[in-house]
C-alpha positions in Angstrom: 8.1 63.7 -22.8 9.3 64.9 -19.4 5.9 64.2 -17.8 6.5 60.5 -18.4 9.3 60.6 -15.7 8.5 63.4 -13.4 9.5 61.7 -10.1 12.5 63.2 -8.3 15.8 62.0 -9.7 14.3 60.6 -13.0 15.4 63.6 -15.1 18.2 66.1 -15.3 18.7 69.4 -17.2 21.4 71.3 -19.2 20.9 74.9 -20.1 22.9 77.8 -21.6 24.2 79.0 -18.3 26.4 75.9 -18.1 29.7 75.5 -19.9 29.8 71.6 -19.7 28.4 68.8 -17.7 28.7 65.0 -17.6 25.6 62.8 -17.0 25.0 59.1 -16.3 21.6 57.6 -17.1 19.7 54.3 -17.5 17.2 53.2 -20.0 13.4 53.2 -19.5 13.6 49.4 -19.3 15.4 49.9 -15.9 12.9 52.5 -14.6 11.9 50.2 -11.7 15.4 48.6 -11.4 17.6 51.6 -10.8 19.9 51.0 -7.7 21.8 54.3 -8.1 18.6 56.3 -8.8 20.1 57.6 -12.1 18.0 59.8 -14.4 16.3 58.2 -17.5 16.1 61.4 -19.5 18.3 64.6 -19.9 16.6 67.8 -21.1 18.6 70.3 -23.1 16.7 73.5 -22.0 16.8 76.0 -24.9 14.6 78.7 -23.2 11.9 78.2 -25.8 9.1 75.7 -26.1 11.2 73.5 -28.4 13.8 71.5 -26.5 16.0 68.4 -27.0 15.9 65.2 -24.9 18.7 62.6 -24.4 17.8 58.9 -23.6 19.6 55.6 -23.4 17.7 53.1 -25.6 18.5 49.9 -23.6 16.9 47.0 -25.5 15.8 44.7 -22.7 12.6 44.0 -20.7 9.7 46.2 -21.8 11.9 47.6 -24.6 13.3 44.3 -25.9 11.2 44.4 -29.1 12.7 47.7 -30.1 13.5 47.9 -33.9 16.1 50.7 -34.1 19.2 52.0 -32.3 19.3 49.1 -29.8 21.5 50.0 -26.8 22.5 53.4 -28.3 22.1 56.9 -27.0 19.2 58.8 -28.8 18.6 62.6 -29.2 15.0 63.6 -29.8 13.6 67.2 -30.4 10.0 68.1 -29.6 7.8 71.1 -28.7 5.5 72.0 -25.8 8.6 71.9 -23.5 8.2 68.1 -23.6 5.2 68.3 -21.2 2.3 67.8 -23.6 1.6 66.3 -27.0 3.9 67.5 -29.8 5.4 66.0 -33.0 8.9 64.7 -32.1 11.9 64.3 -34.4 14.9 61.8 -34.0 18.0 63.9 -34.4 20.8 61.3 -33.8 21.6 57.8 -32.5 25.1 57.4 -30.9 27.3 54.4 -30.3 30.0 54.7 -27.7 32.6 57.3 -28.8 30.2 59.0 -31.4 29.0 62.6 -31.0 26.4 65.0 -32.4 26.7 68.9 -32.7 24.1 71.7 -32.8 25.4 74.9 -34.5 24.1 78.2 -32.9 22.4 76.1 -30.2 19.4 78.0 -28.7 20.3 81.1 -30.6 23.5 81.5 -28.5 25.8 81.6 -31.6 27.8 78.8 -29.9 28.1 75.1 -30.8 26.7 72.4 -28.5 28.4 69.0 -28.6 26.7 65.8 -27.2 29.1 62.8 -26.9 28.3 59.2 -25.8 31.6 58.7 -23.9 30.8 55.3 -22.4 28.2 52.5 -22.5 28.9 50.4 -19.4 27.8 46.8 -19.8 30.0 45.2 -17.1 29.7 47.0 -13.8 26.1 45.7 -13.4 25.2 43.4 -16.2 21.5 43.7 -15.3 21.5 47.5 -15.3 23.6 49.0 -18.2 24.4 52.7 -17.9 25.4 55.4 -20.5 27.7 58.3 -19.7 27.0 61.5 -21.7 29.2 64.6 -22.1 27.5 67.9 -23.0 29.8 70.8 -23.8 28.8 74.3 -24.9 31.8 76.1 -26.5 33.0 79.3 -24.9 31.7 82.6 -26.4 34.2 84.6 -28.4 34.9 88.1 -27.0 34.9 90.7 -29.9 38.1 92.7 -30.4 37.8 96.3 -28.9 37.3 99.1 -31.4 40.3 101.4 -31.6 39.8 105.1 -30.6 39.5 107.5 -33.6 42.5 109.5 -34.6 42.2 113.3 -34.0 41.9 115.5 -37.0 45.3 117.1 -38.0 45.9 120.8 -37.3 45.9 122.9 -40.5 49.4 124.3 -41.3 50.3 128.0 -40.9 50.3 129.6 -44.4 53.6 130.8 -45.7 54.0 134.7 -46.0 53.8 136.1 -49.6 57.2 137.6 -50.8 57.3 140.9 -52.5 57.6 140.3 -56.3 61.1 141.0 -57.9 60.9 143.4 -60.9 61.8 141.9 -64.3 65.2 143.1 -65.6 65.4 145.0 -68.9 67.0 142.5 -71.5 70.2 143.5 -73.4 69.6 143.1 -77.2 71.4 140.2 -78.9 73.7 140.7 -81.9 72.6 139.3 -85.3 73.7 135.7 -85.6 76.3 134.5 -88.0 75.0 132.0 -90.6 76.2 128.5 -89.8 78.6 126.5 -92.1 76.6 123.9 -94.1 77.3 120.2 -93.2 79.1 118.2 -96.0 77.1 115.6 -97.8 78.6 112.1 -96.7 79.6 109.6 -99.4 77.4 106.5 -98.8 79.1 103.3 -97.8 78.2 100.3 -99.9 76.3 97.5 -98.2 78.5 94.5 -97.3 77.6 91.1 -98.8 76.0 89.1 -95.9 77.7 85.8 -94.8 75.2 83.0 -94.9 74.3 81.6 -91.4 74.9 77.8 -91.0 71.8 75.8 -90.2 71.5 75.0 -86.4 72.2 71.5 -85.2 68.8 70.0 -84.1 68.5 69.0 -80.5 67.7 65.3 -80.1 64.4 64.4 -78.5 64.8 63.4 -74.8 64.6 59.7 -74.0 61.2 59.1 -72.3 61.3 58.3 -68.6 60.0 54.7 -68.1 60.2 52.0 -65.5 58.8 48.8 -64.0 57.9 48.8 -60.4 55.8 46.8 -57.9 52.1 47.6 -58.1 51.6 49.6 -54.9 53.1 53.1 -54.6 52.0 54.9 -51.4 50.7 58.5 -51.9 50.1 58.3 -55.7 46.3 58.6 -55.2 45.6 55.1 -56.7 44.4 52.3 -54.4 46.6 49.4 -55.6 47.4 45.8 -54.6 48.4 45.4 -51.0 46.7 48.7 -50.1 43.4 49.2 -48.3 41.6 52.0 -46.4 43.2 51.0 -43.1 46.9 51.1 -44.2 46.9 53.7 -47.0 45.5 57.1 -47.7 45.2 56.1 -51.4 42.1 54.0 -50.6 38.7 55.5 -49.7 36.7 54.1 -46.8 34.3 54.8 -43.9 34.5 52.3 -41.1 32.8 54.2 -38.3 29.2 55.3 -37.8 26.1 53.3 -39.0 27.0 49.8 -40.1 25.0 50.2 -43.4 27.2 53.1 -44.4 30.5 51.4 -43.7 32.9 50.3 -46.5 36.7 49.8 -46.9 38.2 49.9 -50.4 41.2 47.7 -51.3 43.3 47.4 -54.5 44.5 44.3 -56.4 42.5 41.1 -56.5 43.1 39.5 -53.1 44.4 42.2 -50.7 41.0 42.7 -49.1 40.9 39.4 -47.4 39.9 39.6 -43.7 39.0 43.4 -43.8 35.7 44.3 -42.3 33.3 45.9 -44.9 36.0 45.3 -47.6 35.0 46.2 -51.2 36.7 46.1 -54.5 37.6 48.5 -57.4 34.3 47.8 -59.2 32.5 49.6 -56.3 31.9 53.2 -57.5 32.9 54.5 -54.0 36.4 53.1 -54.6 36.9 54.2 -58.2 36.2 57.9 -57.4 39.8 58.5 -56.3 41.5 55.8 -58.4 41.6 52.1 -58.0 43.7 49.4 -59.7 43.0 45.7 -59.9 46.6 45.0 -61.2 48.5 42.4 -59.0 51.7 42.2 -61.0 54.5 44.7 -61.8 53.4 48.0 -63.4 55.2 49.1 -66.6 54.9 52.9 -67.2 56.3 55.7 -69.3 56.1 59.4 -68.5 54.4 61.4 -71.3 52.0 58.8 -72.5 49.1 60.6 -70.8 48.3 57.7 -68.4 49.2 57.8 -64.7 49.9 54.0 -64.4 50.8 53.9 -60.7 53.8 51.9 -59.6 56.7 54.3 -59.7 55.0 56.9 -61.9 53.7 59.7 -59.6 53.2 63.5 -59.6 56.8 63.9 -58.2 58.6 62.4 -61.3 55.9 62.8 -64.0 53.5 65.8 -63.4 52.6 65.6 -67.1 50.7 62.3 -66.5 49.9 62.4 -62.7 48.0 65.2 -61.0 48.9 66.2 -57.5 46.8 64.4 -54.9 45.9 65.7 -51.5 46.1 62.6 -49.3 42.9 61.6 -47.6 43.5 60.9 -43.9 43.2 57.2 -43.2 39.8 56.5 -41.5 39.7 55.5 -37.8 39.2 51.8 -37.5 35.8 50.7 -36.2 36.2 50.3 -32.4 33.9 47.3 -32.5 34.6 45.3 -35.7 31.9 42.9 -36.8 33.1 39.4 -36.0 32.4 36.7 -38.6 29.9 34.2 -37.3 31.3 30.7 -36.6 30.9 28.2 -39.5 27.6 26.4 -39.2 26.1 28.8 -36.7 24.0 32.0 -37.0 23.6 35.2 -35.0 21.0 35.5 -32.3 19.0 38.6 -31.3 21.2 41.8 -31.0 24.3 40.1 -32.4 26.1 42.3 -35.0 25.5 41.5 -38.7 26.1 42.6 -42.3 23.5 40.6 -44.1 20.7 38.1 -43.4 23.2 35.2 -43.9 24.8 36.3 -40.5 21.6 35.8 -38.5 19.2 33.1 -37.6 16.5 35.6 -38.4 16.8 39.0 -40.2 19.7 41.5 -40.2 18.0 44.8 -39.3 19.0 48.3 -40.6 21.0 49.0 -37.4 23.4 46.1 -38.0 21.8 43.9 -35.4 20.1 40.5 -35.7 16.4 40.3 -34.9 
């Protein structure tokens, strides 16, 4: 791979002797239009024949017909030091703000993190650049071993005393026979007084109530709640577009949410999801955690404790809805083929 771009300035390197480094690079499409003479590939030198290479997959010019990861940073692993034919493997594609980690990178026992910190489209619209941060975490110094404790000195034995002779015992006079104890007259058993029957304790009145549908923190995604405003609703709104979703409760509270999906989606029902839009009637002790005002705090018998899931970070580049009567052109973001004049590809871009 490196032999493709072996002219001075067309490649740069990161190795285990560096703690961190920031790189700027251009795509292969700008190989001949590179005013700042930036590299087109970054080699992560492992010290073996298998290394990783970072590129900016700019989809323009000779690379305009690319089918995957348009205008994203790619990480590829290959053998032969990247200098001869070898099978290559795509390890990651990164949008701006995303990162990829190698655990025990190059056998160092340390984690290497590659982050696409910026994809600049504006400084020079004809030559986009990508800024990459590569950080190798600091090695942990092992705690020193304590010096061993010296063996204790054996104690000095105590001297043995001369034995004392046993005295000659004085004979004891014959004992006087004891006076026998009198036989006691038995006391008659008293007639027991019957015990009155206990007064039964009345059954407690069940705790019931009627509350509005949504109760934050009860572990159920309810009307008015979604993955952006409540930890009760599951969702993933970052990363690959095809993997994004945002659960909402009720029947209409998902309007206007990118990647919104309803309780019937199995990804939403795993934690708990309610389609109820009216008030919730509940009673503690009926075995059903109905939501509303019934939570683990006031009815642990019905509602299990829920560890709140952190609300997901909103997608930094939400997919805009195409204007009515129009369709997306090449490289516009999309969710389905209906958003494009052509086909919505797997990377969330129109062909």
